[in-house]
TIMI-203988 format. One record per residue (C-alpha): residue number from 1; residue in one letter; x, y, z. Coordinates in Angstrom, 3 decimals. Layout:
<rs>
NUM, A, X, Y, Z
...
</rs>
This chain:
<rs>
1, M, 85.753, 94.778, 96.407
2, V, 85.975, 96.604, 99.700
3, Q, 87.383, 94.876, 102.651
4, E, 87.785, 96.972, 105.809
5, T, 90.804, 96.094, 107.878
6, Q, 92.858, 97.796, 110.654
7, D, 95.818, 95.793, 109.500
8, Q, 99.137, 97.344, 110.614
9, L, 98.044, 100.953, 109.943
10, Q, 96.345, 101.742, 113.093
11, R, 99.062, 101.180, 115.694
12, Q, 99.109, 102.807, 119.041
13, D, 102.870, 103.486, 118.924
14, K, 102.769, 105.294, 115.488
15, I, 100.839, 108.243, 114.324
16, L, 100.361, 107.878, 110.571
17, P, 100.148, 110.956, 108.277
18, L, 96.726, 111.495, 106.892
19, P, 95.936, 111.979, 103.203
20, R, 95.533, 115.590, 102.067
21, S, 92.633, 116.539, 99.837
22, T, 91.900, 119.230, 97.267
23, R, 88.775, 120.208, 95.460
24, D, 89.882, 117.724, 92.627
25, F, 90.376, 114.838, 95.070
26, D, 87.456, 115.404, 97.426
27, F, 85.169, 112.933, 95.601
28, F, 87.916, 110.265, 95.815
29, Y, 88.297, 110.554, 99.603
30, K, 84.525, 110.788, 100.121
31, G, 84.216, 107.536, 98.003
32, L, 86.810, 105.889, 100.166
33, D, 84.860, 106.989, 103.238
34, D, 81.808, 105.291, 101.815
35, G, 83.805, 102.105, 100.917
36, K, 84.198, 102.875, 97.237
37, L, 87.233, 103.331, 95.012
38, L, 86.217, 106.138, 92.693
39, V, 87.814, 107.722, 89.444
40, Q, 86.753, 110.306, 87.105
41, K, 85.157, 109.569, 83.715
42, C, 84.758, 112.341, 81.083
43, D, 81.101, 112.920, 80.242
44, D, 81.970, 113.920, 76.637
45, C, 84.589, 111.288, 75.396
46, G, 84.410, 108.717, 78.130
47, T, 88.153, 108.820, 79.129
48, I, 88.804, 107.472, 82.548
49, R, 91.468, 109.636, 84.241
50, N, 93.660, 109.328, 87.214
51, P, 94.887, 111.366, 89.024
52, P, 91.839, 113.582, 89.110
53, T, 92.137, 116.704, 87.131
54, P, 89.486, 119.556, 86.481
55, M, 89.817, 119.119, 82.642
56, C, 89.827, 116.004, 80.414
57, P, 93.422, 115.860, 78.789
58, H, 91.864, 114.212, 75.591
59, C, 88.907, 116.415, 74.721
60, L, 89.446, 119.397, 77.198
61, S, 85.914, 119.034, 78.654
62, L, 85.223, 120.066, 82.139
63, K, 82.241, 117.680, 82.549
64, W, 82.968, 114.405, 84.394
65, K, 81.386, 111.992, 86.783
66, A, 82.669, 109.709, 89.404
67, I, 82.603, 105.891, 88.735
68, E, 83.347, 103.045, 90.924
69, C, 86.202, 100.843, 90.164
70, E, 86.237, 97.104, 90.731
71, G, 89.603, 97.558, 92.429
72, S, 91.577, 94.897, 90.784
73, G, 94.550, 94.890, 88.402
74, T, 97.961, 93.719, 87.515
75, L, 101.213, 95.056, 88.887
76, H, 102.946, 97.262, 86.238
77, S, 105.856, 98.462, 88.427
78, F, 106.986, 98.779, 91.911
79, T, 109.709, 99.840, 94.365
80, V, 110.434, 98.785, 97.893
81, H, 111.402, 101.711, 100.140
82, H, 113.984, 100.746, 102.725
83, H, 115.953, 103.898, 103.736
84, P, 115.617, 106.458, 104.906
85, P, 112.667, 105.267, 107.243
86, L, 109.600, 107.259, 106.766
87, P, 107.992, 108.502, 109.949
88, S, 105.183, 106.118, 110.918
89, F, 105.696, 103.622, 108.107
90, E, 106.962, 100.194, 108.482
91, V, 110.114, 99.342, 106.435
92, P, 110.294, 97.860, 103.989
93, H, 107.351, 99.840, 102.412
94, G, 105.964, 98.658, 99.073
95, I, 104.817, 101.197, 96.549
96, V, 103.045, 99.791, 93.468
97, L, 101.788, 101.133, 90.234
98, V, 98.898, 98.973, 89.108
99, D, 97.178, 98.585, 85.698
100, M, 93.581, 98.662, 86.720
101, R, 90.980, 96.580, 84.816
102, E, 89.087, 99.789, 83.939
103, G, 92.200, 100.926, 81.790
104, F, 94.057, 103.348, 83.898
105, R, 96.984, 103.096, 86.308
106, L, 96.786, 103.653, 89.985
107, L, 99.683, 104.271, 92.581
108, G, 99.404, 102.946, 96.058
109, S, 100.915, 101.059, 98.931
110, L, 101.232, 97.282, 98.937
111, R, 100.157, 95.437, 102.180
112, Q, 103.345, 94.706, 104.274
113, G, 102.939, 90.875, 104.273
114, D, 102.756, 90.822, 100.425
115, I, 106.116, 92.432, 99.899
116, P, 108.204, 89.180, 99.847
117, K, 106.143, 87.808, 96.894
118, I, 105.963, 90.925, 94.921
119, E, 106.273, 90.361, 91.064
120, I, 105.605, 92.243, 87.865
121, G, 102.278, 90.954, 86.449
122, M, 100.999, 89.677, 89.672
123, L, 97.345, 90.152, 90.469
124, L, 96.394, 92.717, 93.087
125, K, 93.296, 93.939, 94.689
126, A, 92.572, 97.246, 96.411
127, E, 91.186, 97.146, 99.846
128, I, 89.793, 100.072, 101.907
129, I, 91.573, 100.606, 105.144
130, R, 91.207, 103.101, 108.006
131, R, 93.825, 105.374, 109.551
132, G, 91.952, 106.347, 112.611
133, D, 88.825, 108.224, 111.211
134, V, 90.264, 108.588, 107.695
135, A, 89.754, 106.040, 105.008
136, T, 92.390, 105.215, 102.584
137, F, 93.323, 102.148, 100.471
138, Q, 96.215, 99.758, 99.902
139, F, 96.685, 96.796, 97.549
140, R, 97.111, 93.205, 98.433
141, A, 97.909, 89.981, 96.476
142, A, 94.857, 88.557, 94.929
143, S, 93.833, 85.206, 93.374
144, P, 92.468, 84.910, 89.809
145, I, 89.004, 84.073, 91.321
146, E, 88.874, 87.372, 93.246
147, T, 89.829, 89.513, 90.350
148, G, 87.884, 87.459, 87.560
149, D, 91.076, 86.880, 85.741
150, G, 91.566, 83.438, 84.340
151, R, 95.405, 83.357, 84.471
152, Q, 97.162, 81.478, 87.135
153, Q, 99.431, 83.123, 89.582
</rs>
């Protein structure tokens, strides 16, 4: 699932903003640093939740564990940001909402080169990338073979 890449994120002429963590998100960023895409799963009812929260919205349990995601899914929705330009980001900048195979939705950036072929229902794969010393992720177009999905693109 994890593919480390420098891609266009680590450019000498741009300083990219770093993700900010809280106690609820610390496990997520630690997982990215270890090359894993993690989400919370409730210990009591099994609900997978994203974004991370201290309490399960279904059973109100405070017990949870981090589970590793496969990282693939289908595009549910997207927007392409053109203006105003965001400091340190290329425009256009693709922002996607992905229905992950594990049954939750994840918001993220789309790799710059995949913006021209963006289409609802397309297969996407998360990849771990680095912004200097900080790990984060982005989505890229994927093939049915990569995602284990038998549908044709």
